[in-house]
C-alpha beads as a LAMMPS data file, in Angstrom:
LAMMPS data file: protein, C-alpha beads

103 atoms
102 bonds

1 atom types
1 bond types

-500.0 500.0 xlo xhi
-500.0 500.0 ylo yhi
-500.0 500.0 zlo zhi

Masses

1 110.0

Atoms # bond

1 1 1 -475.484 -467.383 -9.202
2 1 1 -478.160 -468.904 -10.899
3 1 1 -480.433 -465.696 -11.177
4 1 1 -476.897 -463.827 -11.601
5 1 1 -476.379 -465.980 -14.979
6 1 1 -479.661 -466.186 -16.435
7 1 1 -479.249 -462.190 -16.151
8 1 1 -476.464 -463.044 -19.202
9 1 1 -477.971 -465.364 -20.624
10 1 1 -476.140 -468.655 -19.667
11 1 1 -478.109 -472.275 -20.137
12 1 1 -477.085 -473.061 -15.820
13 1 1 -477.803 -476.305 -14.051
14 1 1 -477.875 -476.691 -10.133
15 1 1 -477.436 -480.329 -8.896
16 1 1 -477.881 -481.112 -5.791
17 1 1 -478.174 -484.093 -3.646
18 1 1 -481.272 -483.039 -1.343
19 1 1 -484.773 -483.755 -2.430
20 1 1 -485.496 -479.686 -1.777
21 1 1 -484.332 -476.139 -1.885
22 1 1 -481.909 -474.955 0.764
23 1 1 -478.146 -476.174 0.393
24 1 1 -476.738 -477.018 4.249
25 1 1 -481.060 -476.414 4.955
26 1 1 -482.225 -478.864 3.454
27 1 1 -479.493 -481.461 6.212
28 1 1 -479.579 -479.178 9.111
29 1 1 -482.448 -479.958 10.391
30 1 1 -481.806 -480.474 14.575
31 1 1 -483.610 -478.994 17.077
32 1 1 -482.007 -475.917 17.098
33 1 1 -480.345 -474.872 14.370
34 1 1 -480.208 -471.759 13.188
35 1 1 -477.903 -468.940 11.337
36 1 1 -474.753 -467.671 13.377
37 1 1 -475.257 -464.423 11.142
38 1 1 -477.513 -461.200 11.606
39 1 1 -479.232 -460.765 8.271
40 1 1 -479.675 -459.477 6.065
41 1 1 -476.620 -461.580 6.166
42 1 1 -478.200 -464.371 5.202
43 1 1 -480.995 -462.646 2.850
44 1 1 -479.542 -462.570 -1.127
45 1 1 -479.486 -458.745 -1.900
46 1 1 -481.665 -458.988 -5.221
47 1 1 -484.675 -455.916 -4.660
48 1 1 -487.147 -458.405 -5.387
49 1 1 -486.850 -460.841 -3.237
50 1 1 -485.850 -458.245 -0.063
51 1 1 -488.420 -455.841 0.011
52 1 1 -491.140 -457.834 -0.153
53 1 1 -489.790 -460.212 2.867
54 1 1 -489.783 -459.672 6.664
55 1 1 -487.693 -461.584 9.132
56 1 1 -488.610 -462.679 12.324
57 1 1 -485.626 -463.017 13.555
58 1 1 -482.338 -461.533 14.417
59 1 1 -481.164 -465.043 13.987
60 1 1 -483.577 -467.375 11.599
61 1 1 -483.934 -471.265 12.461
62 1 1 -484.233 -473.563 10.070
63 1 1 -488.304 -473.181 10.219
64 1 1 -488.283 -469.125 9.484
65 1 1 -485.492 -470.263 6.314
66 1 1 -487.030 -472.394 4.626
67 1 1 -490.486 -470.058 4.250
68 1 1 -487.498 -468.042 2.920
69 1 1 -486.439 -470.213 0.402
70 1 1 -489.533 -470.985 -0.740
71 1 1 -490.409 -466.715 -1.120
72 1 1 -487.060 -467.005 -3.029
73 1 1 -488.394 -469.601 -5.018
74 1 1 -491.675 -468.414 -6.140
75 1 1 -490.059 -465.211 -7.107
76 1 1 -486.865 -466.411 -8.822
77 1 1 -488.849 -470.072 -10.088
78 1 1 -484.632 -471.864 -9.066
79 1 1 -486.115 -475.221 -9.481
80 1 1 -486.800 -475.919 -12.647
81 1 1 -482.649 -475.052 -13.166
82 1 1 -481.880 -478.143 -10.230
83 1 1 -481.597 -481.571 -10.652
84 1 1 -482.540 -482.514 -6.721
85 1 1 -481.016 -486.094 -5.590
86 1 1 -478.208 -486.428 -7.638
87 1 1 -473.841 -486.385 -7.002
88 1 1 -471.368 -484.760 -8.743
89 1 1 -468.546 -487.307 -8.929
90 1 1 -466.535 -485.256 -11.555
91 1 1 -466.113 -482.453 -14.426
92 1 1 -464.431 -481.828 -17.288
93 1 1 -464.479 -479.254 -19.585
94 1 1 -465.102 -480.354 -23.793
95 1 1 -462.846 -477.581 -25.027
96 1 1 -464.528 -479.257 -28.250
97 1 1 -468.151 -478.537 -26.456
98 1 1 -467.446 -475.435 -24.646
99 1 1 -469.047 -477.523 -22.129
100 1 1 -468.513 -479.534 -19.209
101 1 1 -469.332 -482.028 -18.761
102 1 1 -470.844 -483.211 -15.353
103 1 1 -471.103 -487.125 -14.116

Bonds

1 1 1 2
2 1 2 3
3 1 3 4
4 1 4 5
5 1 5 6
6 1 6 7
7 1 7 8
8 1 8 9
9 1 9 10
10 1 10 11
11 1 11 12
12 1 12 13
13 1 13 14
14 1 14 15
15 1 15 16
16 1 16 17
17 1 17 18
18 1 18 19
19 1 19 20
20 1 20 21
21 1 21 22
22 1 22 23
23 1 23 24
24 1 24 25
25 1 25 26
26 1 26 27
27 1 27 28
28 1 28 29
29 1 29 30
30 1 30 31
31 1 31 32
32 1 32 33
33 1 33 34
34 1 34 35
35 1 35 36
36 1 36 37
37 1 37 38
38 1 38 39
39 1 39 40
40 1 40 41
41 1 41 42
42 1 42 43
43 1 43 44
44 1 44 45
45 1 45 46
46 1 46 47
47 1 47 48
48 1 48 49
49 1 49 50
50 1 50 51
51 1 51 52
52 1 52 53
53 1 53 54
54 1 54 55
55 1 55 56
56 1 56 57
57 1 57 58
58 1 58 59
59 1 59 60
60 1 60 61
61 1 61 62
62 1 62 63
63 1 63 64
64 1 64 65
65 1 65 66
66 1 66 67
67 1 67 68
68 1 68 69
69 1 69 70
70 1 70 71
71 1 71 72
72 1 72 73
73 1 73 74
74 1 74 75
75 1 75 76
76 1 76 77
77 1 77 78
78 1 78 79
79 1 79 80
80 1 80 81
81 1 81 82
82 1 82 83
83 1 83 84
84 1 84 85
85 1 85 86
86 1 86 87
87 1 87 88
88 1 88 89
89 1 89 90
90 1 90 91
91 1 91 92
92 1 92 93
93 1 93 94
94 1 94 95
95 1 95 96
96 1 96 97
97 1 97 98
98 1 98 99
99 1 99 100
100 1 100 101
101 1 101 102
102 1 102 103
């Protein structure tokens, strides 16, 4: 979604309580952690990402997913629009400014 919003000309910010990309896969670090869906279900459907990425496993584990997130970062530069170590506790739409005010 971040990539698409950028293409549309929006300024977007992601808030993540983790300290690196991956969402739930930042936190899922238990032995044997892996996806429950076959790839390509787990990859982003952007040619610039899948044309030069090859999955090693049909059901990738955490380490391979982490490498994929690094690949996504190299291609899309996601991190510049992510506030890591941040939790959202509320959000209100400011009608006068036409923007979200996030706490």
